[in-house]
C-alpha positions as CSV (number, residue, x, y, z in Angstrom):
1,M,-16.8,-21.0,-15.4
2,L,-14.6,-21.9,-18.4
3,L,-10.9,-21.5,-17.9
4,N,-8.2,-21.2,-20.5
5,P,-5.1,-23.4,-20.0
6,I,-2.9,-20.7,-18.5
7,Q,-5.6,-19.9,-15.9
8,K,-6.0,-23.6,-15.1
9,R,-2.2,-23.9,-14.5
10,I,-2.3,-20.9,-12.2
11,L,-5.3,-22.3,-10.2
12,V,-3.8,-25.7,-9.9
13,A,-0.4,-24.3,-8.8
14,A,-2.0,-22.1,-6.2
15,S,-4.2,-25.0,-4.9
16,V,-1.3,-27.4,-4.6
17,L,0.9,-24.8,-2.9
18,L,-1.9,-24.0,-0.5
19,W,-2.4,-27.7,0.4
20,C,1.3,-28.2,0.8
21,T,1.9,-25.3,3.1
22,T,-1.1,-26.2,5.2
23,A,0.3,-29.7,5.7
24,L,3.8,-28.4,6.4
25,A,2.4,-25.8,8.9
26,Q,0.6,-28.5,10.8
27,T,3.8,-30.5,11.1
28,T,5.6,-27.4,12.3
29,T,3.0,-26.8,14.9
30,R,3.7,-30.3,16.4
31,T,7.5,-30.1,16.3
32,T,8.2,-26.5,17.3
33,P,5.2,-25.2,19.3
34,A,7.2,-22.3,20.8
35,Q,7.7,-20.4,17.6
36,P,5.3,-18.5,15.3
37,I,4.7,-20.4,12.1
38,L,6.2,-18.7,9.1
39,R,5.5,-19.7,5.5
40,Y,6.1,-18.0,2.2
41,D,2.9,-17.6,0.3
42,S,-0.2,-19.2,1.7
43,V,-1.4,-20.7,5.0
44,H,-4.8,-22.1,6.2
45,H,-5.2,-22.5,9.9
46,P,-8.1,-23.2,12.2
47,V,-8.9,-20.6,14.8
48,V,-8.5,-22.9,17.8
49,G,-5.0,-22.7,19.3
50,Y,-3.9,-19.6,17.4
51,R,-3.5,-15.9,18.4
52,G,-3.9,-14.5,14.9
53,M,-2.1,-14.0,11.6
54,V,0.2,-11.5,10.0
55,V,1.0,-11.1,6.3
56,S,3.6,-8.7,4.9
57,Q,6.0,-8.2,2.1
58,R,8.9,-9.5,4.3
59,G,8.6,-12.8,6.1
60,I,10.9,-11.6,8.8
61,A,8.5,-8.7,9.6
62,S,5.5,-11.1,9.6
63,H,7.4,-13.2,12.1
64,V,7.9,-10.1,14.3
65,G,4.2,-9.3,14.3
66,A,3.3,-12.9,15.2
67,Q,5.7,-12.8,18.1
68,V,3.9,-9.7,19.4
69,L,0.5,-11.4,19.2
70,E,2.0,-14.4,21.1
71,S,3.2,-12.1,23.8
72,G,-0.4,-10.9,24.4
73,G,-0.5,-7.9,22.1
74,N,-3.5,-7.1,19.9
75,A,-3.6,-6.5,16.2
76,V,-2.6,-2.9,16.5
77,D,0.4,-3.8,18.7
78,A,1.5,-6.2,16.0
79,A,0.9,-3.8,13.2
80,V,3.1,-1.1,14.8
81,A,5.8,-3.7,15.4
82,V,5.6,-4.8,11.8
83,G,5.7,-1.2,10.6
84,F,9.0,-0.5,12.5
85,A,10.4,-3.9,11.4
86,L,9.8,-3.2,7.8
87,A,11.6,0.1,8.1
88,V,14.7,-2.1,8.8
89,V,14.2,-5.1,6.6
90,L,12.5,-3.4,3.6
91,P,14.3,-0.1,3.4
92,R,13.2,0.7,-0.2
93,A,9.6,0.9,0.9
94,G,9.2,0.3,4.7
95,N,10.2,3.5,6.2
96,L,10.6,6.2,8.9
97,G,11.0,8.9,6.3
98,G,7.7,8.5,4.5
99,G,4.0,8.2,5.4
100,G,0.9,6.2,4.9
101,F,-2.5,5.1,6.1
102,M,-3.8,2.6,8.7
103,M,-7.3,1.1,8.7
104,I,-8.4,-0.3,12.1
105,H,-11.6,-2.2,13.0
106,T,-12.0,-3.4,16.6
107,A,-13.5,-6.7,17.5
108,D,-16.4,-5.2,19.4
109,G,-17.3,-3.2,16.3
110,D,-17.3,0.0,18.3
111,V,-14.4,1.5,16.3
112,S,-13.7,1.7,12.6
113,V,-11.1,4.4,12.0
114,A,-8.8,5.5,9.3
115,V,-5.5,6.8,10.7
116,D,-4.0,9.3,8.2
117,F,-0.2,9.7,8.6
118,R,0.4,10.9,5.1
119,E,3.3,13.3,4.6
120,M,2.5,17.1,4.8
121,A,3.9,19.8,2.5
122,P,6.4,22.0,4.3
123,A,5.5,25.6,5.1
124,A,7.8,26.9,2.3
125,A,5.9,24.9,-0.3
126,H,3.6,26.8,-2.7
127,R,1.7,26.2,-5.9
128,D,4.5,27.1,-8.4
129,I,7.5,25.9,-6.4
130,Y,8.3,23.1,-8.9
131,L,8.0,25.1,-12.1
132,D,11.1,26.3,-13.9
133,D,11.6,29.7,-15.6
134,A,9.7,28.5,-18.6
135,G,6.7,27.5,-16.4
136,E,7.3,23.7,-16.9
137,V,7.6,21.1,-14.2
138,D,11.1,20.5,-12.9
139,R,11.1,16.7,-12.7
140,E,14.5,16.6,-11.0
141,A,13.4,18.9,-8.2
142,I,10.1,17.3,-7.5
143,R,11.4,13.7,-7.6
144,Y,15.1,13.4,-6.8
145,S,16.2,16.5,-4.8
146,H,16.0,17.4,-1.2
147,R,12.9,19.5,-2.1
148,A,11.1,16.4,-3.1
149,S,10.3,15.4,0.5
150,G,7.2,16.1,2.4
151,V,7.3,16.1,6.2
152,P,7.4,12.4,7.2
153,G,4.4,10.9,9.0
154,T,5.2,7.3,9.6
155,V,6.6,7.6,13.1
156,A,3.8,9.9,14.3
157,G,1.2,7.5,12.8
158,L,2.5,4.3,14.3
159,V,3.0,5.9,17.7
160,H,-0.4,7.5,17.6
161,A,-2.1,4.1,16.7
162,L,-0.3,2.3,19.5
163,N,-1.2,5.0,22.1
164,R,-4.9,5.0,21.1
165,Y,-5.6,1.4,20.2
166,G,-2.7,-0.8,21.3
167,T,-2.0,-2.5,24.7
168,L,1.8,-2.8,24.9
169,P,4.5,-0.3,25.6
170,L,6.2,1.3,22.6
171,A,9.6,0.0,23.7
172,T,8.2,-3.5,23.7
173,V,6.8,-3.5,20.2
174,M,9.9,-1.7,18.8
175,A,12.5,-4.1,20.4
176,P,12.5,-6.6,17.5
177,A,13.1,-3.8,14.9
178,I,16.0,-2.4,17.0
179,K,17.5,-5.8,17.3
180,L,17.3,-6.4,13.6
181,A,18.9,-3.1,12.8
182,E,21.7,-3.6,15.4
183,E,22.5,-7.3,14.8
184,G,21.6,-7.4,11.2
185,F,19.6,-9.8,9.0
186,E,19.9,-11.8,5.9
187,L,19.3,-9.4,2.9
188,G,16.5,-10.6,0.7
189,Y,16.7,-11.0,-3.0
190,D,14.1,-8.3,-3.5
191,T,16.0,-5.6,-1.8
192,A,19.4,-6.7,-3.3
193,S,18.1,-6.6,-6.8
194,A,16.4,-3.2,-6.1
195,I,19.8,-1.8,-5.0
196,V,21.3,-2.8,-8.3
197,R,18.3,-1.4,-10.3
198,R,18.5,2.0,-8.5
199,E,22.3,2.1,-8.2
200,E,22.7,5.4,-10.0
201,R,20.3,7.2,-7.7
202,L,21.7,5.6,-4.5
203,R,25.3,6.5,-5.4
204,R,24.4,10.2,-5.8
205,H,24.6,10.7,-2.1
206,P,27.7,9.5,-0.2
207,Y,25.8,8.6,3.0
208,T,23.1,6.7,1.1
209,E,25.8,4.9,-0.8
210,S,27.4,3.8,2.5
211,L,24.1,2.2,3.6
212,F,23.7,0.0,0.6
213,F,27.2,-0.6,-0.8
214,H,30.3,-2.1,0.8
215,A,33.5,0.0,1.4
216,D,34.8,-1.3,-1.9
217,K,31.7,0.2,-3.6
218,T,30.1,-3.2,-4.5
219,P,26.4,-3.5,-3.6
220,Y,25.2,-5.8,-0.9
221,Q,24.1,-9.1,-2.2
222,A,21.2,-11.4,-1.3
223,G,22.1,-13.6,1.6
224,E,24.6,-11.3,3.0
225,Q,24.3,-10.0,6.6
226,F,22.9,-6.4,6.4
227,R,23.1,-4.1,9.4
228,L,21.8,-0.5,9.9
229,P,23.5,0.7,13.2
230,D,22.6,4.4,12.7
231,L,18.9,3.4,12.2
232,A,19.1,1.3,15.4
233,L,20.1,4.5,17.3
234,T,17.2,6.4,15.7
235,L,14.8,3.6,16.7
236,Q,16.1,3.6,20.2
237,Q,15.4,7.3,20.5
238,I,11.8,6.8,19.3
239,A,11.4,3.9,21.7
240,A,12.5,6.0,24.6
241,N,10.8,9.3,23.8
242,G,7.9,8.4,21.5
243,A,7.2,10.7,18.5
244,D,9.3,13.4,20.2
245,G,12.3,11.1,19.5
246,F,11.9,11.7,15.8
247,Y,10.2,15.1,15.4
248,R,12.1,16.9,18.2
249,G,15.6,16.5,19.5
250,N,18.7,15.0,17.8
251,V,17.0,13.1,15.0
252,A,15.0,16.2,14.0
253,K,18.3,18.2,14.0
254,L,19.9,15.7,11.7
255,I,16.9,15.9,9.3
256,V,17.0,19.6,9.2
257,A,20.8,19.7,8.8
258,E,20.5,17.5,5.7
259,M,17.7,19.7,4.4
260,Q,19.9,22.8,4.7
261,R,22.8,21.1,3.1
262,G,20.7,20.2,0.0
263,D,18.5,23.3,-0.1
264,G,15.5,21.3,1.1
265,L,12.3,22.6,2.5
266,I,11.7,20.9,5.9
267,T,12.4,22.9,9.0
268,M,12.3,22.2,12.7
269,T,9.0,24.0,12.8
270,D,7.6,21.8,10.0
271,L,8.6,18.7,12.0
272,D,7.2,20.1,15.2
273,N,3.9,20.9,13.5
274,Y,3.3,17.5,12.0
275,R,-0.1,16.0,13.1
276,V,-1.8,12.7,12.6
277,V,-5.5,12.9,11.6
278,E,-8.1,10.3,12.4
279,R,-10.8,10.1,9.7
280,L,-14.0,8.2,9.1
281,P,-13.5,5.3,6.6
282,V,-15.1,5.4,3.3
283,S,-17.9,2.8,3.4
284,G,-19.9,0.9,0.8
285,T,-21.5,-2.4,0.1
286,Y,-20.8,-5.1,-2.5
287,N,-22.8,-8.3,-2.8
288,G,-24.0,-8.0,0.8
289,Y,-20.5,-7.3,2.3
290,R,-19.5,-4.0,3.9
291,V,-16.3,-2.5,2.5
292,L,-14.3,-0.1,4.7
293,S,-11.5,1.7,3.0
294,M,-9.3,4.8,3.2
295,P,-10.9,8.2,2.7
296,P,-9.1,11.3,1.2
297,P,-6.3,12.3,1.0
298,S,-6.3,8.7,-0.4
299,S,-8.3,8.3,-3.6
300,G,-8.2,4.6,-3.1
301,G,-11.3,4.0,-0.9
302,I,-13.5,6.3,-2.9
303,H,-12.7,4.8,-6.3
304,L,-12.6,1.2,-5.0
305,I,-16.2,1.6,-3.8
306,Q,-17.2,3.6,-6.9
307,I,-15.9,0.8,-9.2
308,L,-17.5,-1.9,-7.1
309,N,-20.8,0.0,-7.3
310,V,-20.6,0.0,-11.0
311,L,-19.7,-3.7,-11.2
312,E,-22.8,-4.6,-9.3
313,Y,-24.9,-3.7,-12.4
314,F,-23.2,-6.5,-14.4
315,P,-23.4,-10.3,-14.1
316,L,-19.7,-10.8,-13.6
317,D,-20.3,-14.3,-12.1
318,E,-21.9,-15.4,-15.3
319,L,-19.2,-13.9,-17.5
320,G,-16.5,-15.6,-15.5
321,A,-13.3,-14.6,-13.8
322,N,-10.8,-13.0,-16.2
323,S,-13.0,-13.5,-19.2
324,A,-12.7,-10.9,-21.9
325,E,-16.1,-9.6,-21.2
326,S,-15.6,-9.3,-17.4
327,L,-12.2,-7.6,-17.9
328,H,-13.7,-5.2,-20.4
329,I,-16.4,-4.1,-18.0
330,M,-13.8,-3.6,-15.2
331,A,-11.5,-1.6,-17.5
332,E,-14.3,0.7,-18.6
333,A,-15.4,1.3,-14.9
334,M,-11.8,2.0,-14.1
335,K,-11.6,4.7,-16.7
336,Y,-14.5,6.7,-15.3
337,A,-13.1,6.4,-11.7
338,Y,-9.7,7.7,-12.7
339,A,-11.3,10.5,-14.7
340,D,-13.1,11.6,-11.6
341,R,-9.9,11.3,-9.6
342,S,-8.2,13.9,-11.7
343,E,-11.0,16.4,-11.0
344,Y,-12.3,15.9,-7.5
345,L,-9.7,14.2,-5.3
346,G,-7.3,16.0,-2.9
347,D,-6.7,16.7,0.8
348,P,-10.2,17.1,2.4
349,D,-8.8,19.7,4.8
350,F,-8.1,22.0,1.8
351,Y,-10.7,20.9,-0.8
352,P,-14.3,19.8,-0.5
353,V,-14.1,16.3,-1.9
354,P,-17.6,15.1,-2.9
355,V,-17.3,11.7,-1.2
356,N,-21.0,10.9,-0.9
357,W,-21.7,11.7,-4.6
358,L,-18.7,9.7,-5.9
359,T,-19.6,6.6,-3.8
360,D,-23.4,6.8,-4.4
361,K,-24.9,3.9,-6.2
362,R,-27.1,6.2,-8.2
363,Y,-24.0,7.8,-9.7
364,A,-22.7,4.3,-10.4
365,S,-25.8,3.5,-12.3
366,E,-25.1,6.5,-14.6
367,I,-21.6,5.2,-15.3
368,A,-22.9,1.7,-15.8
369,A,-25.4,2.9,-18.4
370,K,-22.5,4.3,-20.4
371,I,-20.5,1.0,-20.5
372,K,-21.3,-1.0,-23.7
373,P,-20.7,-4.7,-23.9
374,R,-17.7,-5.6,-26.1
375,K,-17.1,-2.0,-27.1
376,A,-14.4,0.1,-25.5
377,R,-15.0,3.9,-25.1
378,P,-11.9,5.9,-26.0
379,S,-10.5,8.0,-23.1
380,T,-11.0,11.1,-25.2
381,E,-14.7,10.6,-24.9
382,I,-14.7,10.2,-21.1
383,A,-14.6,13.2,-18.8
384,P,-15.0,13.6,-15.1
385,G,-18.6,13.3,-14.0
386,R,-20.7,16.5,-13.4
387,L,-21.1,17.1,-9.7
388,P,-24.7,17.9,-8.8
389,A,-25.3,21.2,-7.3
390,P,-24.8,21.5,-4.5
391,E,-23.7,18.6,-2.9
392,S,4.1,4.0,-5.5
393,E,5.3,1.5,-7.4
394,D,7.3,0.9,-4.3
395,T,5.0,1.1,-1.5
396,T,4.3,-1.8,0.9
397,H,1.2,-3.2,2.5
398,Y,0.6,-5.6,5.4
399,S,-2.4,-7.1,7.1
400,V,-3.0,-8.2,10.7
401,I,-5.8,-9.9,12.5
402,D,-5.9,-11.3,16.1
403,A,-7.8,-14.0,17.8
404,E,-10.4,-11.5,19.1
405,G,-11.2,-10.3,15.6
406,N,-9.4,-6.9,15.7
407,A,-8.2,-6.2,12.2
408,V,-5.6,-3.8,10.8
409,A,-4.6,-2.9,7.3
410,V,-1.6,-0.7,6.7
411,T,-0.1,0.8,3.5
412,Y,2.9,3.1,3.8
413,T,5.5,4.3,1.4
414,L,8.5,6.5,0.4
415,N,6.8,6.9,-3.1
416,F,9.6,5.7,-5.4
417,S,11.8,2.7,-4.5
418,F,14.2,4.2,-2.0
419,G,12.3,7.5,-2.2
420,S,14.3,10.5,-3.3
421,G,17.5,8.6,-2.7
422,V,18.4,11.2,-0.1
423,S,19.0,9.8,3.4
424,V,19.7,11.4,6.7
425,P,23.4,11.1,7.7
426,G,23.7,9.6,11.2
427,A,20.1,8.6,11.3
428,G,20.1,5.7,8.9
429,F,16.9,6.2,6.9
430,L,15.8,7.5,3.5
431,L,13.5,10.4,2.8
432,N,10.4,10.3,0.7
433,N,9.7,12.0,-2.6
434,E,6.0,12.4,-2.1
435,M,5.8,16.0,-3.3
436,D,5.6,14.4,-6.8
437,D,2.1,13.1,-5.8
438,F,0.9,16.7,-5.9
439,S,-0.2,18.2,-9.2
440,A,2.7,20.5,-9.8
441,K,0.9,21.9,-12.8
442,P,-2.7,21.3,-13.8
443,G,-3.0,18.8,-16.6
444,V,0.6,17.6,-16.3
445,A,1.0,13.9,-15.3
446,N,3.1,12.8,-12.3
447,A,5.6,9.9,-12.4
448,F,2.7,7.4,-12.5
449,G,0.9,9.1,-15.4
450,L,-1.8,10.4,-13.1
451,L,-3.4,13.8,-14.0
452,G,-4.7,16.3,-11.4
453,K,-6.0,19.8,-11.1
454,E,-6.7,22.4,-8.4
455,A,-7.9,19.8,-5.8
456,N,-4.4,18.4,-5.6
457,A,-2.3,21.6,-6.2
458,V,0.8,22.1,-4.0
459,Q,0.1,24.1,-0.8
460,A,1.8,24.5,2.5
461,G,0.5,22.1,5.1
462,K,-1.4,20.0,2.6
463,R,-1.2,16.3,2.2
464,P,-0.6,15.0,-1.4
465,L,-3.2,12.7,-3.0
466,S,-2.5,9.0,-2.8
467,A,-3.8,5.8,-4.3
468,M,-3.0,3.7,-1.2
469,T,-6.0,1.5,-0.4
470,P,-5.8,-0.4,2.8
471,T,-9.2,-2.1,3.1
472,I,-11.2,-4.2,5.6
473,V,-14.3,-6.1,4.3
474,L,-16.9,-7.0,6.9
475,R,-19.3,-9.9,6.8
476,E,-22.2,-9.6,9.2
477,G,-20.4,-6.8,11.0
478,K,-17.2,-8.8,11.6
479,P,-13.8,-8.6,9.7
480,Y,-13.8,-11.1,6.9
481,L,-11.1,-9.9,4.4
482,V,-8.1,-7.6,5.3
483,T,-6.2,-6.6,2.1
484,G,-4.1,-4.0,0.4
485,S,-1.2,-3.6,-2.0
486,P,1.6,-1.4,-3.2
487,G,1.8,-0.4,-6.9
488,G,1.5,3.3,-7.4
489,S,-1.4,4.2,-9.6
490,R,-2.2,0.5,-9.9
491,I,-3.0,0.0,-6.2
492,I,-6.7,0.7,-6.5
493,T,-7.2,-1.7,-9.4
494,T,-5.1,-4.4,-7.8
495,V,-7.1,-4.3,-4.5
496,L,-10.3,-4.1,-6.5
497,Q,-9.6,-7.3,-8.4
498,H,-8.5,-9.1,-5.3
499,I,-11.8,-8.2,-3.6
500,V,-13.9,-9.2,-6.7
501,N,-12.0,-12.5,-6.9
502,V,-12.9,-13.3,-3.3
503,L,-16.4,-11.9,-3.0
504,E,-17.7,-12.3,-6.6
505,F,-15.9,-15.4,-7.9
506,E,-15.5,-17.1,-4.5
507,M,-11.8,-17.8,-4.8
508,N,-9.8,-18.6,-1.7
509,V,-7.3,-15.9,-0.7
510,A,-4.4,-17.6,-2.4
511,V,-6.1,-18.3,-5.8
512,A,-7.4,-14.7,-5.7
513,N,-3.8,-13.5,-5.2
514,H,-2.4,-15.6,-8.1
515,A,-5.0,-14.6,-10.6
516,P,-3.6,-12.3,-13.4
517,R,-4.5,-8.6,-13.2
518,I,-5.3,-5.7,-15.5
519,H,-5.2,-1.9,-15.1
520,H,-6.6,1.2,-16.8
521,Q,-6.3,4.7,-15.4
522,W,-8.1,6.7,-18.1
523,Y,-4.9,8.4,-19.4
524,P,-2.8,7.1,-21.0
525,D,-5.5,5.2,-22.9
526,K,-4.0,1.8,-22.4
527,L,-5.3,-1.4,-20.9
528,I,-2.3,-3.0,-19.2
529,Y,-2.4,-6.7,-18.4
530,E,-0.2,-9.3,-16.8
531,S,1.3,-12.0,-18.8
532,G,-1.0,-14.6,-17.2
533,V,-4.0,-13.3,-19.1
534,S,-4.8,-15.7,-22.0
535,P,-3.6,-14.6,-25.5
536,D,-7.1,-15.4,-26.7
537,T,-8.6,-13.0,-24.1
538,V,-6.1,-10.3,-25.1
539,S,-7.1,-10.7,-28.7
540,L,-10.8,-10.3,-27.8
541,L,-10.1,-7.2,-25.7
542,E,-8.3,-5.7,-28.8
543,S,-11.3,-6.5,-30.9
544,Y,-13.5,-4.6,-28.4
545,G,-11.3,-1.5,-29.1
546,H,-8.9,-1.6,-26.2
547,N,-5.3,-0.5,-26.6
548,V,-3.5,-3.3,-24.8
549,A,0.0,-3.4,-23.4
550,R,1.6,-6.3,-21.4
551,T,3.5,-5.8,-18.2
552,N,5.3,-8.3,-16.0
553,T,3.5,-8.0,-12.7
554,M,1.2,-5.6,-10.9
555,G,1.0,-5.1,-7.1
556,S,1.8,-7.3,-4.1
557,V,-1.3,-8.1,-2.2
558,Q,-0.9,-9.2,1.4
559,A,-4.2,-10.5,2.6
560,I,-6.0,-12.4,5.3
561,I,-9.5,-14.0,5.3
562,F,-11.0,-14.8,8.7
563,D,-14.3,-16.6,8.5
564,G,-14.6,-17.4,12.2
565,L,-13.5,-20.9,11.8
566,R,-10.0,-20.6,10.2
567,Y,-7.5,-18.1,9.1
568,Q,-6.5,-18.0,5.4
569,G,-3.4,-15.9,4.6
570,S,-1.6,-15.2,1.4
571,A,1.5,-13.3,0.6
572,D,1.7,-12.3,-3.0
573,P,4.2,-14.4,-5.0
574,R,4.9,-11.5,-7.3
575,R,7.6,-10.1,-5.0
576,P,10.0,-12.4,-3.3
577,N,10.6,-12.8,0.5
578,A,7.0,-12.0,1.5
579,G,5.5,-14.2,4.1
580,V,2.6,-15.4,6.2
581,A,3.1,-15.9,10.0
582,V,0.7,-17.5,12.4
583,A,0.8,-16.8,16.1
584,I,0.3,-19.7,18.6
585,R,-1.5,-19.3,21.8
């Protein structure tokens, strides 16, 4: 495989960093054996002597998960602990007021389950609720108002997973999050800079402003001690009463009072009626590996497998990683997947999503036949496939695996960074703006430029379509790769490229994470690329007919490889303060 100079620098940097962190981690093991090992970026560790690995977008939260593993908890226990910890230390994406998905695969192979705790539309929601008098989408209402929030699912989802698949009491796994909220923690650069970037939205609401700004109205800075005492009280009520501590009782009353103050939609009945759903994962194969990912209402798993099916028809290994020809083929396959997303994806409880057809390798062969080497097809010439008859950028992901081989992949979100900007006075948490993930009007793009139709129309009790793609890859029936990413509409393509880098190009987990990424979502007709892609490669892609546009970074993959002999963990360097933690026996 020929590498351009930029690619060589990336690979060398990743390899050196991996070697250094391995050596440092081994030293830490000898000198401080009582503490979980925490490293920022990448760690290799042999299986012997370790209880598992946690990778998340906040090193503090990874450390919490590793401590739970050390105390005898399994991967689900650790995942729930990390979820609550991120609600404290990553408030712009970790959350109690949002929702998400959890993929679980048990070590004995008896259980592979997709836990759906996506937000639900309140009972007052209806198809035209976000249209103004002229019949156009009211962007303010659907993105930044109290009406932008669906019924949160995070608390119900985490508690459900723990009750069904965990081993430790809820109060035990929540104790670290409560302590962080009460006593405070050092604010990371990532959150501090996000506060400044979203200052206008956060200052709209006095209580939200009080959470993220000092009394003199200056924003909290990186390195300052940051406390959330109201959130600690909310967490304590959940720890004592389970999901009832959030959906019923005082916290629920605080949520509804804020909804009423701002003409929001969520009622006590909506909170009481929220339900977690367990679904069968979407399953496919790639190069002999079994890929398990999130089914609808996520579009992520379906289109991840759909694109992987298409890629199997092309000799990517011969074309080379991040070569113009391999990137061209990926981009073309992405276009067809996102076109199908606009037509066929929605909440399966309300719309018959044709999962089997979309993930069928025969359908992939039809798409592959339409992809021409070195010639881009304009998006105007691509339409959703014909069904045979009948048949965030600011999300966060984390991955956990324990010594027994139980694996968990979790992606959850508020949608935008800091969600709608509306928070619950007295409860200490932000609310989501996930109603924007519905198709408020057919053919009108949402905030991420994604198009949708009837399958994803607004409807009471419905869950909005998502791109979140928590994924577990099996090798010979056992978890091999646990991965996922935030990134809004770019989540699917980010996870796709990480998997292809590992399974096709045989990169280790860190090198796969450092490799530059591309994205195409059909409309707008642009091939977006990270600055690490070679200028020569970009020129070739332009010559193939692609409309290219550069972006800074895409996604934040938090991934683990477990080959039975050692753990490999990598926290994506694209967002600061992420970390890998290893639990010691």
